[in-house]
N, C-alpha and C positions, 0 to 999 in steps of 0.2 A: 449794279453801281453805275451811275451815269458818268459821262465824261468829266463833269465838274469835280468829281471826287477821286479820280485816278491819281495815283502817286507818280505822275510822269513829269512833274515840275522840277526845276533845278533846285537841288537840295544843298543848303549851305552846311559845310563841315565846320562846326563851331570850334572844335579843337584845333584844326588846321588854321582857321582864321585867327584864333588867339595867338598861336605860335608866330604867325606872320606879323601881327600887330606888335607883339612883344619884341621880335627881332628888329623890326623897323625902328624901334626906339632904343635899341641897344640895352635892353633890360634882361637881366638873368632871371630865372624863375624865382630865386631867392629875393632878388630886388623887388620884383613885382609882388611877391608874397608880403613883403614889408609894407609896400605902398597900399596894397588892397586890404590888408588885414586877414588874408586867407593863408592857409598853410601851403608850403611848397609842395607837399605831397598831393594836396587837392588840385593844385594847378597842373602838376604832372599828369594826374589821372585824366583831367579834362583834355589836355593837349594830346594824350594818347587815346582819346575816345573811349576811355574805360568808364566814364560817367558823364551824364548830361547835366550841365549847370542849370541852376534855377535862375529866374529873372533877377532876384536879389543879388545872386552871385555875379551875374553879368554887370549889374550896376556897379558893384564894388570894383570889378576888373576895369570897367570903362573909366571910373573915377581915378583909379590907380595909374592908368596910362594917359589920362587927359584926353579921352576921345568920347564921342557920343555913343550911346549904346547901339545905335543903328549901324555902327561900324562893323558889328558882328554879322550883319545881314549879308555882307559881301563887300566886294571892292567898292570904294567910294567913287562916285561919279558926279559929274556936274548936273545940277537940276535943269530940267528941260521944260519948255513950254508945251510940247506935245510928247506924250509917252504912249507908245503902242506896245502891248505885251501879249505875246502868243500864249495860248493856254498851256502849252507844254514847256514854256520858258519862265513861268512864274517862280520867283524866289521862295524857297521853303526853308523855314528855320524850325527844326524839331526840338521839342522840349519834353521832359517827362510829363505824361498825361496830356500832351497837346502838340499841335503843329500850327505855326503861323505861315500864311501864304500871302505874299505881297501882290497887289494888283496895280502897281505902278506908282503909288503915292510916294514911295521912298525916293523916287527920282523926279518927282513933279515939282515945278517951281512954285505952285500955288499952295494954299493952306487947305488941302484936301487929301485925306489918306484913307483909301479903301483897302480892306484886307479881309481874309477869311480865316477863321479859327476852326480847327478840328479838335474837339474836346472829348476825352474819354470820360466815362462815368466818374463823378466825384470831383472833376477838375473845377477849380474856382479861381477867382482873381485875387484872393488874398484876404487876410484878416482885416486890413485897413481899407476903408472906402477910397475910391479915386475921386479926385476933383481936378478939373483942368478947364481952360478957356474953350470957347467955341460951342459947337453942337455935336450931338451924337445920334446916329441912326443905326438901328440894329434890326436885322431880319433873320429869323430862324429858318434855315433851309432844310434841316433834318434833325429829328430828335426833340429834346426839350431843353429849355434854358430858363432858370429863375433869375430875374433881374430885380435888384433892390435899388430904389431911388429914394433917398432920404429914409423915411420910415414906411414906405409903401412897397409891396412886392407885386411883381408882374410875372406870370407864368407863360412863357412863349412856347408854342408848338410850331411845327412846320407850317410856314406861310404867315405866321404872326409877325408883326413889326412893332417897333417902339422908337420914338423920337423925343429928345429932351435936351434941355440946356445942360451942358457938361459941368457947369458950376455947381450943380446939385450933387451931393455925395451919392456915389453909385458903386455897385459891385455886382458880380454875377457868379453863378455856378451851374454845372450840369447836374440836375437833380434826377435825371433818368438813369436807366440801366444800360442804355446803349450810347454809341458815339453820337455826338451832336456836331452839326456844321452850322456856323453862324457867319453871316456877312455883316461887317462893321463899316460904317462910313463916318469918319471924324472930319469936321470942317470948321473953318472960321477961328482956328486957334491962334494964339498970339505969336508974333515973331520970336523965333528962338525956342519955342516950346515944341516938344516932340511927344505927344500923348500916346502914340501907338504902343510903345513898350510897356506902358502901364497895364495894357489889356492882355498881355501874354499870361500864360499859365504860370503860377508860382507853386512849384511842387513842395516848397518848404511848409506850406500851409494847406496842402490838398486834403488833409484829413479833417480840417476844421469844418464843422457842420453848422 
């Protein structure tokens, strides 16, 4: 395994981050459960790291607390004009069947967000296709990735790349038997839009084929 894939980056504890965000807003677990539409037991399990939330669950929690989903990536910081990230200091957000690794876009003032996804076999972006503003560049670093853009399918293997207008309906899944590593670059999206979370693994639909 090369340096790129070592698990030495800074890992975000989603449970701890949720507890911190909830406490900052003086919300009890029951209050957040009512606002998010989730059960108090489910929230307790997440905060105690007994279960990993899906992306759809994080969206509900973010909406319930009135924060962007990127708040779960770590402490909120001001956007910078220059962002330097050491290889062993990348932010990592683990999810079921996948891990998101930030490459600085989460702290950059411009409309560019690069990140790496590590995807287990069967991981996919969800039942519903994604659509957002800007452009998308994808390069498969290891393994296999099937990308659907509108009604056409593209099978990416290590070294293959894909670039397209993100206004086209798109979705992806790891169709191979092994772990896949993919580098994404989202750019040119509209002010206030954060398309990165759309591309995280959604375990609620990971069995969908």
